[in-house]
LODRENRO-421178 format. One record per residue (C-alpha): residue number from 0; residue in one letter; x, y, z. Coordinates in steps of 0.1 Angstrom, whole numbers, plus 5000, padded with zeros to 4 digits. Each point is the difference from the previous one (the first is absolute). Layout:
N
{NUM,'A',{X,Y,Z}}
...
END
This chain:
257
{0,'M',{2967,5583,3601}}
{1,'L',{4959,5000,4995}}
{2,'F',{5002,4981,5030}}
{3,'R',{5019,5026,5016}}
{4,'A',{4979,5031,4991}}
{5,'L',{4971,4982,5017}}
{6,'L',{5016,4997,5031}}
{7,'L',{5009,5032,4998}}
{8,'S',{4964,5016,4991}}
{9,'L',{4990,4977,5028}}
{10,'A',{5026,5019,5027}}
{11,'G',{4990,5032,4987}}
{12,'L',{4964,4992,5003}}
{13,'L',{5002,4989,5038}}
{14,'F',{5026,5028,5006}}
{15,'A',{4971,5019,4986}}
{16,'G',{4975,4987,5025}}
{17,'S',{5018,5001,5033}}
{18,'S',{5013,5038,4994}}
{19,'T',{4959,5007,4996}}
{20,'A',{4989,4977,5025}}
{21,'A',{4978,5022,5030}}
{22,'P',{5021,5010,5034}}
{23,'R',{4990,4977,5023}}
{24,'I',{4987,5012,5038}}
{25,'N',{5005,4978,5028}}
{26,'V',{4968,5003,5030}}
{27,'Y',{5001,4986,5034}}
{28,'A',{4964,5002,5008}}
{29,'A',{4983,4985,5032}}
{30,'A',{4976,4972,4988}}
{31,'S',{4970,5029,5015}}
{32,'L',{5011,5019,4966}}
{33,'T',{4994,4971,4974}}
{34,'D',{4968,5005,4976}}
{35,'A',{5006,5038,5006}}
{36,'M',{5036,4999,4987}}
{37,'D',{4991,4978,4973}}
{38,'A',{4979,5028,4986}}
{39,'V',{5021,5025,5011}}
{40,'A',{5028,4984,4975}}
{41,'E',{4976,4990,4972}}
{42,'T',{4984,5035,4999}}
{43,'Y',{5042,5017,4999}}
{44,'E',{5018,4977,4975}}
{45,'A',{4964,5008,4982}}
{46,'D',{5018,5036,4996}}
{47,'H',{5039,4998,5007}}
{48,'D',{5030,4981,4990}}
{49,'A',{5003,4974,5026}}
{50,'D',{4997,4972,5012}}
{51,'V',{4983,5000,5036}}
{52,'V',{5011,4965,5020}}
{53,'P',{4985,4997,5028}}
{54,'V',{5008,4974,5031}}
{55,'Y',{4977,4988,5026}}
{56,'A',{5002,4992,5039}}
{57,'S',{4996,5009,5031}}
{58,'S',{5018,5033,5012}}
{59,'S',{5022,4985,5020}}
{60,'T',{5011,4972,4972}}
{61,'L',{5007,5026,4977}}
{62,'A',{5016,5022,5022}}
{63,'R',{5024,4967,5010}}
{64,'Q',{5009,4999,4962}}
{65,'V',{5009,5034,4999}}
{66,'A',{5020,5004,5025}}
{67,'N',{5019,4964,4990}}
{68,'G',{5004,5017,4964}}
{69,'A',{4971,4993,4978}}
{70,'P',{4998,5022,4970}}
{71,'A',{4971,5024,5005}}
{72,'D',{4996,5031,4987}}
{73,'L',{4972,5009,5029}}
{74,'Y',{4990,4986,5025}}
{75,'F',{4962,5010,5011}}
{76,'S',{4993,4987,5037}}
{77,'A',{4963,4997,5022}}
{78,'N',{5012,5012,5027}}
{79,'E',{5029,5023,5014}}
{80,'K',{5016,4976,5017}}
{81,'W',{5021,4978,4977}}
{82,'M',{5006,5035,4982}}
{83,'D',{5016,5014,5023}}
{84,'W',{5018,4968,5010}}
{85,'L',{5013,4997,4963}}
{86,'A',{5019,5036,5010}}
{87,'D',{5009,4983,5032}}
{88,'Q',{5022,4976,4981}}
{89,'G',{5017,5024,4979}}
{90,'V',{4975,5002,4963}}
{91,'T',{4999,5029,4989}}
{92,'L',{4966,5018,5000}}
{93,'N',{4989,5027,4973}}
{94,'Q',{4973,5015,4990}}
{95,'R',{4981,4988,5033}}
{96,'A',{4959,5009,5007}}
{97,'D',{4972,4980,5012}}
{98,'L',{4978,5001,4973}}
{99,'L',{4968,4978,5008}}
{100,'Q',{4983,4996,5033}}
{101,'N',{4977,4965,5002}}
{102,'R',{4972,4987,5026}}
{103,'L',{5004,4965,5019}}
{104,'S',{4967,4982,4992}}
{105,'L',{4984,4966,5017}}
{106,'I',{4987,4978,4974}}
{107,'A',{4980,4965,4997}}
{108,'P',{4996,4974,4970}}
{109,'K',{4975,5019,4974}}
{110,'D',{4974,4968,5006}}
{111,'S',{5000,5006,5044}}
{112,'A',{4976,5010,5021}}
{113,'T',{5015,5018,5022}}
{114,'Q',{4984,5038,5004}}
{115,'A',{5015,5032,4999}}
{116,'F',{5027,5007,5025}}
{117,'T',{5016,5028,5006}}
{118,'P',{5028,4990,5025}}
{119,'G',{5002,5019,5037}}
{120,'A',{4964,5012,4991}}
{121,'G',{4984,4968,5025}}
{122,'A',{5013,4964,5001}}
{123,'P',{5031,4991,5000}}
{124,'I',{5011,4980,4967}}
{125,'A',{5004,4970,5015}}
{126,'S',{4964,5003,5002}}
{127,'L',{5001,4988,4964}}
{128,'L',{5021,4970,5001}}
{129,'K',{4985,4960,5005}}
{130,'P',{5030,4984,5024}}
{131,'G',{5028,4991,4979}}
{132,'E',{5000,5027,4976}}
{133,'R',{5024,5022,4992}}
{134,'V',{5003,5035,4987}}
{135,'A',{5023,5011,4971}}
{136,'V',{5024,5024,5001}}
{137,'G',{5036,5010,4987}}
{138,'D',{5025,4985,5022}}
{139,'P',{5000,5033,5032}}
{140,'D',{5037,4987,5001}}
{141,'H',{5011,5019,4965}}
{142,'V',{4973,5002,4976}}
{143,'P',{4988,5042,5012}}
{144,'A',{4958,4989,4994}}
{145,'G',{5004,4971,5024}}
{146,'I',{5023,5028,5020}}
{147,'Y',{4968,5025,4999}}
{148,'A',{4977,4974,5005}}
{149,'K',{5018,4990,5031}}
{150,'Q',{5001,5036,5011}}
{151,'A',{4964,5006,4994}}
{152,'L',{4992,4967,5020}}
{153,'Q',{5020,5014,5028}}
{154,'T',{4987,5031,5003}}
{155,'L',{4961,4983,5002}}
{156,'G',{5014,4976,5026}}
{157,'E',{4994,4969,4978}}
{158,'W',{5038,4987,4992}}
{159,'D',{5003,4978,5026}}
{160,'D',{4965,4990,4991}}
{161,'L',{5012,4995,4963}}
{162,'Q',{5035,4996,5001}}
{163,'A',{4999,4956,4998}}
{164,'R',{4971,5000,4976}}
{165,'L',{5021,5016,4973}}
{166,'A',{5007,4985,4969}}
{167,'R',{5029,5021,4983}}
{168,'G',{5010,5003,4970}}
{169,'D',{5032,5013,4987}}
{170,'N',{4988,5033,4989}}
{171,'V',{4963,5020,4993}}
{172,'R',{4991,4979,4967}}
{173,'A',{5005,4964,5014}}
{174,'A',{4978,5011,5036}}
{175,'L',{4972,5009,4968}}
{176,'A',{5004,4970,4981}}
{177,'L',{4992,4977,5035}}
{178,'V',{4962,5015,5001}}
{179,'E',{5001,5000,4965}}
{180,'R',{5001,4966,5000}}
{181,'D',{4975,4996,5035}}
{182,'E',{5031,4985,5017}}
{183,'T',{4994,5024,5027}}
{184,'P',{4962,5022,5008}}
{185,'L',{5020,5034,5004}}
{186,'G',{5032,5016,4993}}
{187,'I',{5015,5034,5000}}
{188,'V',{5012,5017,4975}}
{189,'Y',{5004,5033,4983}}
{190,'Q',{4967,5018,4985}}
{191,'T',{5017,4995,4967}}
{192,'D',{5002,4964,5003}}
{193,'A',{4967,4990,5005}}
{194,'K',{4989,5030,4975}}
{195,'A',{5020,4980,4971}}
{196,'S',{4989,4963,5011}}
{197,'D',{4961,4986,4986}}
{198,'A',{5007,4971,5026}}
{199,'V',{4997,5022,5030}}
{200,'R',{4981,5028,5014}}
{201,'Q',{5004,5027,5025}}
{202,'L',{4988,4994,5040}}
{203,'G',{5010,5034,5010}}
{204,'L',{5028,5025,5006}}
{205,'F',{5024,5000,5030}}
{206,'P',{5000,5039,5012}}
{207,'E',{5029,5014,4986}}
{208,'S',{5009,5015,5037}}
{209,'S',{5005,4966,5013}}
{210,'H',{5034,4996,4978}}
{211,'K',{5031,5021,4990}}
{212,'T',{4985,5019,4960}}
{213,'I',{5007,4971,4970}}
{214,'T',{5021,5019,4978}}
{215,'Y',{5026,4992,4970}}
{216,'P',{5028,5020,4998}}
{217,'A',{5019,4994,4963}}
{218,'A',{5039,4999,4996}}
{219,'L',{5021,4998,4973}}
{220,'I',{5031,4979,5007}}
{221,'G',{5032,5017,4997}}
{222,'P',{5015,5020,4974}}
{223,'P',{5005,5001,4972}}
{224,'H',{4964,5003,4988}}
{225,'S',{4995,4999,4963}}
{226,'D',{4976,5024,4982}}
{227,'A',{4977,4971,4994}}
{228,'V',{5001,5000,5041}}
{229,'D',{4991,5032,5011}}
{230,'N',{4970,5005,4975}}
{231,'F',{4989,4974,5010}}
{232,'R',{4999,5006,5041}}
{233,'R',{4990,5034,4990}}
{234,'W',{4974,4988,4984}}
{235,'L',{4988,4978,5026}}
{236,'A',{4993,5031,5023}}
{237,'G',{4979,5014,4974}}
{238,'P',{4962,5003,4995}}
{239,'E',{4997,4978,4967}}
{240,'A',{5016,4971,5027}}
{241,'M',{4982,5009,5029}}
{242,'A',{4966,5000,4986}}
{243,'I',{5007,4962,4987}}
{244,'F',{5017,4993,5037}}
{245,'Q',{4961,5016,5009}}
{246,'R',{4987,4976,4979}}
{247,'F',{5013,4969,5020}}
{248,'G',{4987,5015,5037}}
{249,'F',{5031,5023,5008}}
{250,'S',{5003,5032,5014}}
{251,'P',{5032,5025,4984}}
{252,'L',{5022,5016,5024}}
{253,'A',{5026,5027,4995}}
{254,'A',{5018,5002,5028}}
{255,'E',{5039,5001,4990}}
{256,'H',{5033,4991,5017}}
END
C-alpha cells in the first residue's frame, strides 16, 4: 500500500509539473536574426509565461520545412520572396508585416590589411582579390543575402567577373564564418552580421539603390493560434522588441500587409 501511495504521489507531481509548463512558441527565423532573436526570446521569457524556441537556417530552408508541415508558429524571413512562396504553396499566413530592414556589407577578416572600401565608388571589388581568392556569400540561388548580393553586383557591373569566384554558403552565417576563419579575404553579408562578429570588420556598405530593399517580413503560420502565440506576435512588433533589434543593427519598419 505504501508503494502504491508513493507511485500515486509521484504521478500527481508529474501531472502538476506538466500542467504548469510554459506554452511553447516555435519561431522559424532567418539565420541573420540569430543574435537578435536570442536576445528577444530571453527578454520576452523573463516577463511572460512562454517558452520561445527559435529555429535558425536560411529563409529558403525554413520556408520549405514549413511548407512540408514543420511545427512553426511564426516564420520570420530575410526577404519577401520566400514569404510569398509560402503563400503560393497554400500555407495560411496571418498578421504578416515587414518588421525590419537591413543593409548589405562588404567585410574582411579583422586583421586584414585591406583598407576601407565602398562598393561602386571606384575600383571594382575584384581588385581586392589575389589570384585564386574568393568572396564568401550566401548562395545566390536561394539564400536571401546571396540574392541581394547578386543584384548589387549586377547593378555595379561586377557580376560577370565575380560569379565564378564566389564561395557559396548555405546561409549568411556560413558565409560569415568563412571570413571569420580567414578562409576567404572578403565576404558579402548583412550589416548586422558584420556588427555581430568580433572576427571581421566592415569595409563598406553597398549602395541601397544597387539591390532591392532588404526587408524582414514575419507572419503567423496557419490557424488556430494560442493566446501565447498571438501575444508574442503583437509584442514582437512593439517598441521593446524593436529596441532590441535596433541594438543589433536592424532598422524597424511597420508596413502591414
